[in-house]
Wavefront OBJ file of the C-alpha trace (Angstrom):
o trace
v 42.705 53.874 -63.587
v 41.001 56.476 -65.758
v 43.567 56.209 -68.548
v 42.955 52.580 -69.574
v 41.074 52.333 -72.867
v 38.435 49.589 -72.962
v 36.042 48.233 -75.577
v 33.146 47.318 -73.286
v 30.765 49.160 -75.638
v 32.438 47.551 -78.697
v 34.118 50.892 -79.331
v 37.351 52.137 -77.779
v 36.766 54.539 -74.872
v 38.610 55.647 -71.772
v 37.255 53.659 -68.836
v 36.369 56.915 -67.037
v 33.946 57.780 -69.875
v 32.083 54.446 -69.993
v 28.748 54.666 -68.110
v 28.869 51.289 -66.389
v 30.769 49.522 -63.609
v 34.084 48.201 -64.966
v 37.415 47.137 -63.529
v 40.302 46.909 -65.992
v 43.961 45.941 -65.654
v 46.534 46.510 -68.377
v 49.673 44.375 -68.660
v 51.743 46.599 -66.361
v 49.017 46.575 -63.711
v 48.735 42.771 -63.912
v 52.493 42.382 -63.453
v 52.610 44.876 -60.581
v 50.037 42.787 -58.722
v 51.538 39.411 -59.632
v 48.376 38.274 -61.432
v 48.675 34.825 -63.030
v 45.074 33.763 -63.530
v 41.395 34.093 -62.717
v 41.779 33.520 -58.959
v 44.062 36.571 -58.684
v 41.736 38.719 -60.805
v 38.695 37.897 -58.673
v 40.515 38.621 -55.409
v 41.330 42.114 -56.673
v 37.886 42.980 -58.065
v 34.884 44.056 -55.970
v 31.612 42.189 -56.420
v 33.137 39.076 -57.995
v 34.000 35.705 -56.458
v 35.636 32.490 -57.637
v 34.530 29.453 -55.635
v 36.250 26.050 -56.007
v 33.547 23.400 -56.322
v 35.414 20.201 -55.446
v 36.102 18.901 -58.951
v 39.777 19.224 -59.900
v 40.595 22.724 -61.121
v 36.964 23.739 -61.599
v 35.415 26.783 -59.964
v 32.249 28.844 -60.197
v 32.206 32.596 -60.886
v 29.768 34.876 -59.115
v 29.270 38.527 -60.112
v 26.977 40.537 -57.837
v 25.499 37.296 -56.490
v 24.603 35.953 -59.948
v 26.367 32.608 -60.221
v 26.009 29.241 -61.862
v 26.904 25.758 -60.727
v 24.590 24.330 -63.363
v 23.480 24.630 -66.952
v 24.584 27.515 -69.123
v 26.989 30.104 -67.767
v 25.918 33.343 -66.074
v 29.315 34.994 -66.653
v 30.645 35.482 -70.158
v 34.332 34.575 -70.577
v 35.865 36.095 -73.697
v 39.246 35.870 -75.402
v 39.123 38.964 -77.590
v 35.689 38.689 -79.271
v 35.209 34.930 -78.832
v 33.073 33.540 -75.986
v 34.601 30.421 -74.380
v 32.296 29.797 -71.414
v 30.960 26.284 -71.034
v 27.578 24.752 -70.326
v 27.668 22.136 -67.581
v 26.755 18.839 -69.244
v 26.799 15.561 -67.346
v 27.914 15.205 -63.739
v 30.793 17.674 -63.515
v 31.433 21.344 -64.196
v 33.960 22.021 -66.907
v 34.682 25.746 -67.145
v 38.222 26.778 -67.995
v 39.886 30.179 -67.687
v 42.824 31.629 -69.619
v 46.068 32.116 -67.742
v 47.676 35.526 -67.918
v 50.600 36.302 -70.222
v 51.070 38.886 -72.988
v 47.684 40.520 -72.572
v 46.840 44.044 -73.582
v 44.321 44.139 -70.724
v 41.634 42.312 -68.756
v 38.178 43.878 -68.480
v 35.642 42.881 -65.806
v 32.162 44.173 -66.715
v 29.702 43.986 -63.821
v 25.999 43.682 -64.498
v 24.199 41.971 -67.428
v 25.835 42.421 -70.824
v 23.180 40.604 -72.836
v 22.707 43.350 -75.424
v 26.250 43.288 -76.796
v 27.598 39.975 -75.460
v 24.635 37.600 -75.464
v 23.027 34.978 -73.239
v 26.226 33.874 -71.511
v 26.624 37.275 -69.837
v 23.599 37.290 -67.520
v 25.567 38.531 -64.509
v 28.572 40.093 -66.219
v 31.472 39.498 -68.587
v 35.226 39.011 -68.188
v 37.284 39.778 -71.294
v 40.901 38.813 -71.953
v 42.147 41.160 -74.676
v 45.320 40.161 -76.535
v 47.702 42.695 -78.163
v 47.229 43.338 -81.859
v 50.217 42.948 -84.205
v 51.886 46.256 -85.027
v 52.571 47.313 -88.601
v 54.943 50.130 -87.631
v 57.181 49.214 -84.669
v 58.845 46.223 -83.080
v 58.193 45.296 -79.463
v 59.040 42.475 -77.109
v 57.918 41.368 -73.679
v 59.606 38.741 -71.537
v 58.798 37.517 -68.037
v 60.426 34.924 -65.845
v 59.862 33.978 -62.239
v 61.032 31.532 -59.621
v 59.499 31.084 -56.173
v 59.342 28.768 -53.210
v 56.237 27.794 -51.216
v 56.506 26.967 -47.535
v 56.200 23.218 -46.933
v 55.966 22.746 -50.712
v 57.902 22.547 -53.950
v 59.297 25.476 -55.982
v 57.427 27.117 -58.854
v 58.918 28.689 -61.958
v 57.915 30.197 -65.286
v 59.337 31.770 -68.426
v 57.644 33.498 -71.331
v 58.525 35.582 -74.383
v 56.394 37.651 -76.764
v 57.703 39.471 -79.839
v 56.037 41.361 -82.635
v 56.418 43.982 -85.298
v 56.263 44.685 -89.026
v 57.269 42.051 -91.557
v 56.479 44.510 -94.341
v 56.293 48.071 -93.025
v 52.693 49.347 -92.847
v 51.420 46.243 -94.664
v 52.116 43.008 -92.749
v 52.865 42.505 -89.049
v 52.988 39.679 -86.508
v 52.768 38.959 -82.783
v 53.953 35.657 -81.293
v 54.139 34.519 -77.687
v 54.945 31.379 -75.710
v 54.769 30.963 -71.927
v 55.239 27.972 -69.649
v 54.724 27.700 -65.902
v 55.187 25.013 -63.267
v 53.310 25.431 -59.978
v 54.856 23.279 -57.278
v 52.605 21.240 -55.025
v 52.119 21.582 -51.273
v 49.469 18.923 -50.476
v 50.767 15.427 -49.640
v 48.609 12.491 -50.668
v 48.687 9.729 -48.036
v 46.161 6.888 -48.232
v 44.107 7.146 -45.029
v 42.789 3.571 -45.057
v 43.234 2.575 -41.386
v 44.087 -1.007 -42.303
v 47.228 -0.023 -44.197
v 50.424 -0.519 -42.214
v 52.508 1.153 -44.936
v 50.259 3.672 -46.710
v 51.380 5.073 -50.042
v 52.804 8.581 -49.813
v 53.262 11.170 -52.547
v 54.784 14.432 -51.387
v 53.496 17.739 -52.771
v 51.216 15.921 -55.189
v 49.068 18.849 -56.370
v 51.552 20.320 -58.843
v 50.548 21.443 -62.320
v 52.148 22.543 -65.588
v 50.699 25.097 -68.007
v 51.748 26.125 -71.519
v 50.113 29.058 -73.325
v 50.911 30.269 -76.824
v 49.581 32.627 -79.468
v 50.421 33.623 -83.031
v 48.699 36.477 -84.880
v 49.257 38.219 -88.212
v 47.769 41.490 -89.471
v 47.622 42.243 -93.178
v 46.645 45.721 -94.355
v 46.693 45.764 -98.164
v 45.299 49.304 -98.208
v 44.248 52.060 -95.826
v 40.736 50.622 -95.398
v 41.144 46.871 -94.921
v 42.862 44.895 -92.138
v 42.787 41.113 -91.879
v 44.022 39.451 -88.657
v 44.155 35.649 -88.426
v 45.268 34.284 -85.045
v 45.576 31.084 -83.076
v 45.597 30.792 -79.271
v 46.192 27.615 -77.303
v 46.447 26.577 -73.670
v 47.448 23.237 -72.189
v 47.228 22.600 -68.452
v 48.124 19.352 -66.669
v 47.169 19.043 -63.010
v 48.842 16.083 -61.336
v 46.467 15.849 -58.370
v 43.647 17.778 -56.732
v 44.496 20.483 -54.186
v 41.995 19.554 -51.466
v 43.077 18.337 -48.047
v 41.314 16.232 -45.422
v 40.567 18.107 -42.215
v 40.947 15.008 -40.044
v 44.461 14.256 -41.312
v 45.830 17.801 -41.684
v 47.195 20.607 -39.558
v 47.140 23.747 -41.740
v 48.598 25.907 -38.962
v 51.751 23.782 -39.084
v 51.797 23.659 -42.869
v 50.588 20.052 -42.958
v 48.084 19.465 -45.776
v 47.114 15.821 -46.290
v 44.882 14.422 -49.004
v 43.735 10.987 -47.820
v 42.599 9.564 -51.162
v 44.166 6.279 -52.326
v 44.504 7.482 -55.936
v 45.737 10.626 -57.644
v 43.153 12.775 -59.429
v 44.870 14.260 -62.484
v 43.202 16.703 -64.865
v 44.461 17.430 -68.391
v 42.674 20.443 -69.860
v 43.598 21.927 -73.232
v 41.989 24.176 -75.821
v 42.834 25.725 -79.151
v 41.210 28.852 -80.583
v 41.805 29.851 -84.206
v 40.089 33.120 -85.138
v 39.838 35.539 -88.024
v 39.209 39.268 -87.503
v 38.441 41.414 -90.554
v 37.784 45.171 -90.520
v 36.900 47.396 -93.443
v 36.645 51.143 -92.924
v 33.994 52.937 -94.946
v 33.426 56.699 -94.690
v 31.699 57.183 -91.332
v 31.403 53.521 -90.339
v 33.330 50.255 -90.045
v 32.311 46.718 -90.958
v 33.863 44.079 -88.675
v 33.730 40.305 -88.897
v 34.919 37.930 -86.150
v 34.974 34.220 -86.985
v 36.287 31.559 -84.612
v 36.306 27.878 -83.754
v 36.984 26.965 -80.126
v 37.889 23.346 -79.396
v 38.461 22.025 -75.899
v 38.951 18.628 -74.334
v 39.252 17.979 -70.612
v 40.279 14.545 -69.318
v 40.114 14.010 -65.579
v 40.269 11.186 -63.061
v 38.023 11.405 -59.991
v 38.995 9.026 -57.205
v 35.828 7.183 -56.106
v 37.680 4.878 -53.699
v 35.996 6.587 -50.746
v 32.864 7.842 -52.517
v 31.541 4.425 -53.535
v 31.818 2.906 -50.017
v 30.284 6.100 -48.556
v 27.265 5.866 -50.871
v 26.541 2.147 -50.626
v 27.934 1.175 -47.214
v 28.115 4.397 -45.189
v 31.879 4.079 -44.656
v 34.931 5.535 -46.370
v 36.910 2.300 -46.403
v 35.659 -1.290 -46.617
v 36.833 -3.380 -43.639
v 39.074 -6.195 -44.798
v 39.746 -4.565 -48.191
v 42.821 -2.348 -47.759
v 43.506 -2.488 -51.483
v 40.064 -1.388 -52.668
v 40.123 1.409 -55.239
v 37.740 2.839 -57.786
v 37.995 5.771 -60.149
v 35.886 7.646 -62.681
v 37.255 8.480 -66.091
v 35.758 11.862 -67.003
v 36.028 13.209 -70.547
v 34.416 16.509 -71.550
v 34.615 17.769 -75.131
v 33.450 21.089 -76.516
v 33.471 22.577 -80.003
v 32.091 26.076 -80.550
v 31.707 27.864 -83.874
v 30.979 31.589 -83.727
v 30.474 34.338 -86.266
v 29.776 37.957 -85.407
v 29.286 40.582 -88.101
v 29.130 44.164 -86.815
v 28.609 47.523 -88.451
v 29.436 50.484 -86.238
v 29.997 54.204 -86.459
v 33.629 55.265 -86.574
v 33.492 58.861 -85.309
v 33.522 58.778 -81.474
v 32.739 62.508 -81.387
v 29.578 62.279 -83.486
v 26.278 63.255 -81.902
v 24.931 59.788 -82.712
v 27.139 56.723 -82.283
v 25.872 53.242 -82.906
v 26.690 49.577 -83.360
v 24.537 46.840 -84.850
v 25.278 43.262 -85.734
v 24.455 39.633 -86.349
v 25.720 36.831 -84.071
v 25.659 33.112 -84.901
v 27.004 30.279 -82.775
v 26.777 26.547 -82.277
v 28.290 24.809 -79.261
v 28.490 21.006 -79.202
v 29.414 19.347 -75.909
v 29.904 15.713 -74.962
v 30.513 14.386 -71.460
v 31.580 10.809 -70.772
v 31.963 9.057 -67.426
v 33.151 5.514 -66.822
v 33.591 4.215 -63.272
v 36.311 1.588 -63.230
v 35.522 -0.552 -60.193
v 36.582 -4.216 -60.544
v 36.298 -4.743 -56.761
v 32.775 -3.356 -56.515
v 31.647 -6.766 -55.323
v 33.522 -6.193 -52.042
v 31.337 -3.125 -51.439
v 28.011 -4.853 -52.108
v 29.117 -7.912 -50.126
v 29.836 -5.693 -47.109
v 26.711 -3.559 -47.543
v 24.145 -6.123 -48.746
v 25.799 -9.526 -48.288
v 25.541 -10.387 -51.990
v 26.787 -9.567 -55.501
v 26.246 -6.288 -57.385
v 23.720 -7.971 -59.692
v 21.660 -9.413 -56.839
v 21.868 -6.216 -54.784
v 21.392 -3.571 -57.465
v 19.952 -5.357 -60.487
v 22.893 -5.215 -62.899
v 26.300 -6.904 -62.993
v 29.567 -5.098 -63.590
v 30.012 -4.165 -67.237
v 32.657 -6.464 -68.722
v 33.435 -7.451 -65.151
v 35.171 -4.097 -64.560
v 32.957 -1.003 -64.814
v 30.149 -0.080 -62.431
v 28.958 2.821 -64.629
v 29.107 3.834 -68.254
v 27.408 7.181 -68.928
v 27.237 9.750 -71.691
v 25.563 13.145 -71.977
v 25.487 15.309 -75.086
v 24.174 18.800 -75.653
v 24.013 21.351 -78.437
v 23.422 25.084 -77.986
v 22.504 27.167 -81.018
v 22.048 30.915 -81.147
v 21.174 33.380 -83.872
v 20.830 36.990 -82.744
v 20.409 40.491 -84.049
v 21.602 43.255 -81.765
v 22.124 46.970 -81.712
v 22.963 49.830 -79.394
v 22.919 53.564 -79.996
v 24.085 56.612 -78.055
v 22.580 60.018 -78.747
v 23.875 63.287 -77.275
v 20.836 65.424 -76.506
v 23.304 68.116 -75.424
v 27.111 67.963 -75.292
v 26.746 66.711 -71.700
v 23.564 64.597 -71.759
v 23.685 61.208 -73.496
v 20.871 58.695 -73.947
v 21.626 55.022 -74.596
v 19.289 52.332 -75.878
v 19.993 48.850 -77.131
v 18.331 45.502 -77.674
v 19.265 41.969 -78.619
v 16.715 39.576 -80.125
v 17.860 35.973 -80.323
v 16.609 32.604 -81.363
v 18.207 30.206 -78.881
v 17.834 26.461 -78.622
v 19.303 23.627 -76.603
v 18.941 19.927 -77.277
v 20.410 17.198 -75.133
v 20.239 13.519 -74.263
v 21.775 11.185 -71.685
v 22.492 7.512 -71.229
v 23.718 5.579 -68.187
v 23.972 1.926 -67.267
v 25.601 -0.263 -64.652
v 25.041 -1.248 -61.029
v 26.129 2.202 -59.849
v 22.849 3.594 -61.228
v 20.947 0.341 -60.630
v 19.400 0.243 -64.094
v 19.867 1.265 -67.704
v 18.553 4.813 -67.954
v 17.985 6.508 -71.280
v 16.971 10.144 -71.299
v 15.664 10.793 -74.826
v 16.799 13.843 -76.722
v 14.839 16.840 -75.544
v 14.846 20.300 -77.061
v 13.978 23.703 -75.736
v 13.716 26.719 -78.040
v 13.170 30.310 -76.977
v 13.261 33.840 -78.350
v 14.846 35.979 -75.642
v 14.776 39.755 -75.905
v 17.379 41.570 -73.785
v 17.049 45.357 -73.866
v 19.240 47.988 -72.257
v 18.515 51.635 -71.438
v 20.817 54.273 -70.063
v 21.288 57.944 -69.423
v 24.529 59.696 -68.535
v 25.528 63.250 -67.822
v 29.084 64.590 -68.157
v 29.165 67.357 -65.546
v 32.604 68.394 -66.769
v 35.563 66.569 -68.338
v 36.345 64.887 -65.012
v 32.934 63.953 -63.612
v 30.324 61.563 -65.028
v 26.921 60.486 -63.658
v 24.932 57.608 -65.151
v 21.942 55.297 -64.719
v 21.244 52.043 -66.554
v 18.578 49.341 -66.719
v 19.447 46.079 -68.474
v 18.083 42.583 -68.828
v 20.105 39.369 -68.576
v 19.122 35.896 -69.719
v 20.289 32.281 -70.034
v 18.572 29.406 -71.785
v 17.351 26.236 -70.082
v 18.618 22.692 -70.519
v 18.238 18.987 -69.794
v 19.180 16.869 -66.772
v 21.427 13.819 -66.747
v 19.982 10.607 -65.260
v 20.380 9.785 -61.561
v 20.859 6.447 -59.870
v 17.604 4.716 -58.983
v 18.505 4.708 -55.276
v 18.961 8.506 -55.068
v 16.595 9.729 -52.324
v 15.088 12.691 -54.177
v 12.104 12.565 -51.826
v 14.198 14.379 -49.213
v 14.042 17.386 -51.538
v 10.295 16.938 -52.137
v 10.560 15.343 -55.610
v 8.961 12.209 -56.975
v 10.763 12.418 -60.326
v 13.758 14.305 -61.634
v 12.571 16.871 -64.209
v 13.662 15.961 -67.729
v 14.351 19.615 -68.575
v 14.575 22.973 -66.848
v 13.548 26.384 -68.138
v 15.424 29.593 -68.821
v 15.977 32.210 -66.149
v 16.369 35.964 -66.486
v 16.983 39.112 -64.481
v 16.648 42.869 -64.568
v 19.500 44.986 -63.225
v 19.219 48.664 -62.279
v 22.405 50.646 -61.638
v 23.294 54.201 -60.617
v 26.891 55.299 -60.801
v 29.458 58.069 -60.919
v 33.035 58.405 -62.129
v 34.937 61.365 -60.759
v 38.407 62.885 -60.817
v 38.831 65.276 -57.927
v 41.426 67.580 -56.373
v 43.207 68.342 -59.611
v 42.930 64.653 -60.574
v 44.831 63.503 -57.516
v 41.817 61.377 -56.521
v 39.896 59.151 -58.920
v 36.668 57.519 -57.715
v 34.284 55.138 -59.450
v 31.041 54.311 -57.599
v 27.950 52.276 -58.436
v 24.882 51.022 -56.575
v 22.611 48.318 -58.013
v 19.352 46.403 -57.593
v 18.840 43.024 -59.352
v 15.646 40.954 -59.623
v 16.350 37.352 -60.728
v 13.474 35.042 -61.740
v 13.052 31.270 -62.326
v 16.583 30.650 -61.089
v 18.307 27.523 -62.349
v 19.584 25.931 -59.161
v 21.490 22.792 -58.296
v 19.591 20.194 -56.253
v 22.202 18.003 -54.563
v 21.039 14.502 -53.598
v 23.394 13.826 -50.742
v 22.746 10.130 -50.196
v 24.088 9.255 -53.673
v 26.492 12.145 -54.353
v 24.589 13.181 -57.505
v 22.627 16.224 -58.576
v 20.096 17.698 -60.967
v 18.761 21.139 -61.929
v 15.412 22.811 -61.455
v 14.008 26.350 -61.560
v 13.801 27.306 -57.898
v 12.180 30.604 -57.139
v 13.290 34.192 -57.299
v 16.011 36.278 -55.706
v 16.977 39.889 -55.134
v 20.536 41.163 -55.106
v 21.320 44.625 -53.757
v 24.722 46.178 -53.305
v 27.349 48.695 -54.297
v 31.001 48.938 -55.281
v 33.526 51.726 -54.932
v 36.965 51.913 -56.545
v 39.450 54.686 -55.937
v 43.010 55.725 -56.640
v 44.783 58.637 -54.961
v 48.034 60.365 -55.836
v 48.753 62.549 -52.789
v 52.396 63.193 -53.645
v 54.983 62.398 -56.264
v 55.760 58.683 -56.364
v 52.976 57.652 -53.952
v 49.791 55.929 -55.129
v 46.991 54.682 -52.909
v 44.355 52.334 -54.331
v 41.331 50.654 -52.847
v 37.913 49.172 -53.427
v 34.886 48.159 -51.404
v 32.069 45.939 -52.596
v 28.873 44.734 -50.931
v 26.393 42.141 -52.239
v 23.272 40.884 -50.486
v 21.616 38.197 -52.640
v 18.644 36.405 -51.042
v 15.729 34.246 -52.154
v 12.420 36.109 -52.208
v 10.119 33.209 -51.414
v 10.035 29.677 -50.061
v 10.011 26.861 -52.616
v 8.494 23.511 -51.631
v 8.067 20.885 -54.337
v 5.802 18.568 -52.300
v 2.653 20.077 -50.740
v 2.794 19.589 -47.005
v 6.371 18.261 -47.065
v 8.352 18.855 -43.900
v 11.347 20.285 -45.759
v 11.740 23.076 -48.306
v 13.956 23.303 -51.363
v 14.888 26.849 -50.416
v 13.448 29.084 -47.722
v 12.678 32.765 -48.078
v 15.664 34.755 -46.838
v 18.271 32.081 -47.665
v 21.311 33.652 -49.280
v 22.825 32.720 -52.598
v 26.340 31.524 -51.761
v 28.335 34.752 -51.606
v 30.638 36.540 -49.197
v 28.765 39.855 -48.885
v 31.665 42.231 -48.171
v 34.868 42.530 -50.157
v 37.612 45.122 -49.977
v 41.078 45.755 -51.359
v 43.760 48.265 -50.405
v 47.135 48.916 -51.998
v 49.974 51.365 -51.543
v 52.809 51.903 -54.005
v 55.819 54.143 -53.574
v 58.392 54.708 -56.297
v 61.445 56.967 -56.172
v 64.521 57.601 -58.335
v 67.716 56.050 -56.990
v 70.496 56.792 -59.455
v 70.564 57.571 -63.143
v 67.526 55.991 -64.774
v 67.121 53.462 -61.955
v 63.938 53.681 -59.888
v 63.116 51.674 -56.797
v 59.595 50.814 -55.725
v 57.635 48.960 -53.069
v 54.026 47.810 -53.184
v 51.692 46.209 -50.637
v 48.280 44.711 -51.453
v 45.576 43.632 -49.014
v 42.391 41.755 -49.936
v 39.461 40.956 -47.655
v 36.248 38.944 -48.002
v 33.708 38.623 -45.208
v 32.245 35.326 -44.062
v 29.286 34.005 -46.051
v 25.683 34.405 -44.919
v 23.097 31.639 -44.344
v 22.692 29.532 -47.487
v 20.104 26.879 -48.379
v 22.417 23.976 -47.561
v 22.983 25.347 -44.032
v 19.306 26.110 -43.341
v 17.711 23.252 -41.309
v 14.316 24.082 -42.839
v 15.509 22.679 -46.193
v 15.645 19.087 -47.437
v 19.231 19.508 -48.630
v 20.371 20.688 -45.187
v 23.851 19.483 -44.266
v 24.572 19.895 -40.541
v 28.295 19.647 -41.259
v 28.253 22.525 -43.756
v 29.911 25.694 -42.507
v 29.937 29.292 -43.582
v 32.923 30.310 -45.654
v 35.077 32.202 -43.146
v 36.316 35.750 -43.555
v 39.581 35.862 -45.460
v 42.570 38.192 -45.368
v 45.293 38.018 -47.995
v 48.419 40.183 -48.120
v 51.136 40.450 -50.775
v 54.330 42.498 -50.828
v 56.526 43.388 -53.775
v 59.615 45.553 -54.078
v 61.990 46.027 -56.949
v 64.134 48.049 -59.283
v 63.240 49.474 -62.702
v 65.652 50.784 -65.286
v 65.238 51.263 -69.016
v 63.232 48.246 -70.241
v 63.903 46.067 -67.206
v 62.114 45.355 -63.950
v 63.356 42.960 -61.252
v 61.352 42.491 -58.068
v 61.119 40.356 -54.958
v 57.658 39.344 -53.738
v 55.849 37.583 -50.944
v 52.378 36.159 -51.585
v 50.127 35.279 -48.630
v 52.439 37.120 -46.255
v 50.754 35.887 -43.082
v 50.312 32.319 -44.384
v 46.502 32.443 -44.129
v 44.749 29.086 -44.560
v 40.947 29.558 -44.368
v 38.686 26.723 -45.526
v 37.509 28.382 -48.742
v 35.378 25.384 -49.700
v 34.384 22.547 -47.372
v 32.516 19.513 -48.634
v 31.910 15.846 -47.897
v 30.991 13.171 -50.389
v 27.594 12.252 -48.894
v 25.407 13.684 -46.153
v 26.668 12.694 -42.707
v 30.067 11.516 -43.910
v 32.666 12.461 -41.260
v 35.468 13.142 -43.772
v 35.544 16.793 -44.847
v 37.650 18.076 -47.702
v 38.805 21.689 -47.929
v 40.407 24.115 -50.371
v 42.591 26.953 -49.108
v 45.116 29.544 -50.276
v 48.557 28.483 -51.434
v 50.840 28.818 -48.375
v 53.288 31.701 -48.049
v 55.296 31.978 -51.256
v 58.486 33.997 -51.743
v 60.070 34.621 -55.113
v 61.652 36.900 -57.680
v 60.187 38.156 -60.958
v 62.081 39.666 -63.891
v 60.401 41.384 -66.847
v 61.631 43.183 -69.919
v 59.573 45.412 -72.204
v 61.090 46.650 -75.423
l 1 2 3 4 5 6 7 8 9 10 11 12 13 14 15 16 17 18 19 20 21 22 23 24 25 26 27 28 29 30 31 32 33 34 35 36 37 38 39 40 41 42 43 44 45 46 47 48 49 50 51 52 53 54 55 56 57 58 59 60 61 62 63 64 65 66 67 68 69 70 71 72 73 74 75 76 77 78 79 80 81 82 83 84 85 86 87 88 89 90 91 92 93 94 95 96 97 98 99 100 101 102 103 104 105 106 107 108 109 110 111 112 113 114 115 116 117 118 119 120 121 122 123 124 125 126 127 128 129 130 131 132 133 134 135 136 137 138 139 140 141 142 143 144 145 146 147 148 149 150 151 152 153 154 155 156 157 158 159 160 161 162 163 164 165 166 167 168 169 170 171 172 173 174 175 176 177 178 179 180 181 182 183 184 185 186 187 188 189 190 191 192 193 194 195 196 197 198 199 200 201 202 203 204 205 206 207 208 209 210 211 212 213 214 215 216 217 218 219 220 221 222 223 224 225 226 227 228 229 230 231 232 233 234 235 236 237 238 239 240 241 242 243 244 245 246 247 248 249 250 251 252 253 254 255 256 257 258 259 260 261 262 263 264 265 266 267 268 269 270 271 272 273 274 275 276 277 278 279 280 281 282 283 284 285 286 287 288 289 290 291 292 293 294 295 296 297 298 299 300 301 302 303 304 305 306 307 308 309 310 311 312 313 314 315 316 317 318 319 320 321 322 323 324 325 326 327 328 329 330 331 332 333 334 335 336 337 338 339 340 341 342 343 344 345 346 347 348 349 350 351 352 353 354 355 356 357 358 359 360 361 362 363 364 365 366 367 368 369 370 371 372 373 374 375 376 377 378 379 380 381 382 383 384 385 386 387 388 389 390 391 392 393 394 395 396 397 398 399 400 401 402 403 404 405 406 407 408 409 410 411 412 413 414 415 416 417 418 419 420 421 422 423 424 425 426 427 428 429 430 431 432 433 434 435 436 437 438 439 440 441 442 443 444 445 446 447 448 449 450 451 452 453 454 455 456 457 458 459 460 461 462 463 464 465 466 467 468 469 470 471 472 473 474 475 476 477 478 479 480 481 482 483 484 485 486 487 488 489 490 491 492 493 494 495 496 497 498 499 500 501 502 503 504 505 506 507 508 509 510 511 512 513 514 515 516 517 518 519 520 521 522 523 524 525 526 527 528 529 530 531 532 533 534 535 536 537 538 539 540 541 542 543 544 545 546 547 548 549 550 551 552 553 554 555 556 557 558 559 560 561 562 563 564 565 566 567 568 569 570 571 572 573 574 575 576 577 578 579 580 581 582 583 584 585 586 587 588 589 590 591 592 593 594 595 596 597 598 599 600 601 602 603 604 605 606 607 608 609 610 611 612 613 614 615 616 617 618 619 620 621 622 623 624 625 626 627 628 629 630 631 632 633 634 635 636 637 638 639 640 641 642 643 644 645 646 647 648 649 650 651 652 653 654 655 656 657 658 659 660 661 662 663 664 665 666 667 668 669 670 671 672 673 674 675 676 677 678 679 680 681 682 683 684 685 686 687 688 689 690 691 692 693 694 695 696 697 698 699 700 701 702 703 704 705 706 707 708 709 710 711 712 713 714 715 716 717 718 719 720 721 722 723 724 725 726 727 728 729 730 731 732 733 734 735 736 737 738 739 740 741
């Protein structure tokens, strides 16, 4: 692991020389572990979690207990030097993550990266680095795979990347295209008890993904390189992957989604970018310009949500054909420009980087609830029409809600970081980022679903965050590094979308939903070491950290109406450590492992109403994390004949059960007695294959023991008996073939 070169400091360095906690996987390491996307990366990395949140393909990232279900992101997601993380605008989260094909490497940077990567990196940063076009040699990479999932449909993929000089030493290209089909394993069967012949769709949760990239590099002279590129991703999910506990038997491979309607999600983005570098004597000037455009169209089935909210049942008696759905559209356009000037001699006593960052992110979220039979719900619940019961009629006789939320983030920042070698072993690091950040947003909603026409006027918040970083490191010898860092993280505040008038916010101690919420910030303190021992047969990377997080932006879920808003709720402390190691005890044998621990708890009780019986959060409640994580892997490779080598690899990943969170604490107004701790999880993969020349063919088994823990369990409103769960894909067996030229 010490040989991978990363650019976490904006300059290329071996990972073993970078004084901060990093996990990195190059393309070969990703293939060896069967990594396809973010879920695989998080399972393999200590201190990081990916939690499905109940909306389609969406999930929240937590690094060292710093996570976000609301507002601006706490984890920066980068494709090369372009941030693509998303602010949550409206009623649903909309983050997307790149799938994995033809990557030079993936870098996971733990701890705040605000100095070099800005406000979106409060808890850490994940970077997907694509290969640069070569001006001197041709190369190609191809990967194909086919697999079968128990009790589900087959999956398959194929991808090809090629690149090389068009004009030797002057003009080069890199092009790739990859497509994957993931077969479904959850059957959708309408659970309305009045249906004698319910609709059935087998293995409904399949999805198709296409990823492509084209890049050119032009070097007209020895000093200047110009690299335009375009990256796109298109993912179509046919139906959500949750299953109903009451209708399913995971132990027998029976996963049933009881919704009447499918919940498709079409998510696509395109990212054109321009990278320009000019080398002056002693320093480089680098410009990165990009425009990220994304549109996500999803259908949420409200056929059971609407009756649960208004009538306390999942299905309306006497209405077996009732159905309702929400059309969700989320659009995002982000313009970014970063201009950096940085020293070019890595061996100089003083190395430095400074720059200017400009960005504008425009987001629009639309929701329309199509509910022509809404009158059957109000007739059952209130004995009258929607207009008489809730104050407004259906819009055009069809829609119970029409809503729109818009938001604009703007940032202008100056940043810099310098490293000074006091002695050849002792290095001091200092950096700071000063930004002018603003957010403006507005919302509109009307229809009987909200009970009124609600207009939230455009509100603006503007701040000048300063995020410094300090560090000291000592290189004991070429193989052993000690370091200490202190860094600040930050994210800007935002505005809330309107709630229905019947939402019982008093249970949470509120009389009104706040129009806006403020920024939050944290300080992180880390001690670490990176060591190569026993003649480099053992490599160990260790860090221990302490994080103080203030004015935390937290989601307040109003369970009686299935809606939510954001407020700044108290302070938290996160303490923990992570250890990564790799051992090479004998020729052909490699042992790898990691252990991570995170304890993130609220420091004080928050109660919005003086004397109220229930709290918002109670001191000692945990932020939703699974404290312990661990991985272990063993690889053995041996020559067989000629240039043919055989190998076998086994990977094991573990996460402990989650600790007491605010939603499971009966002292809190948002307490849900049906909420459960996320159980401990165990996940095992096996892979064995044959390598020769440029080729690699392997057989694999994912989820060897067919584990099916309830990773996320939720119900649509408080007290609803129907619980919906996410779990691992069942045992999957397949074959992968790759070629590298």
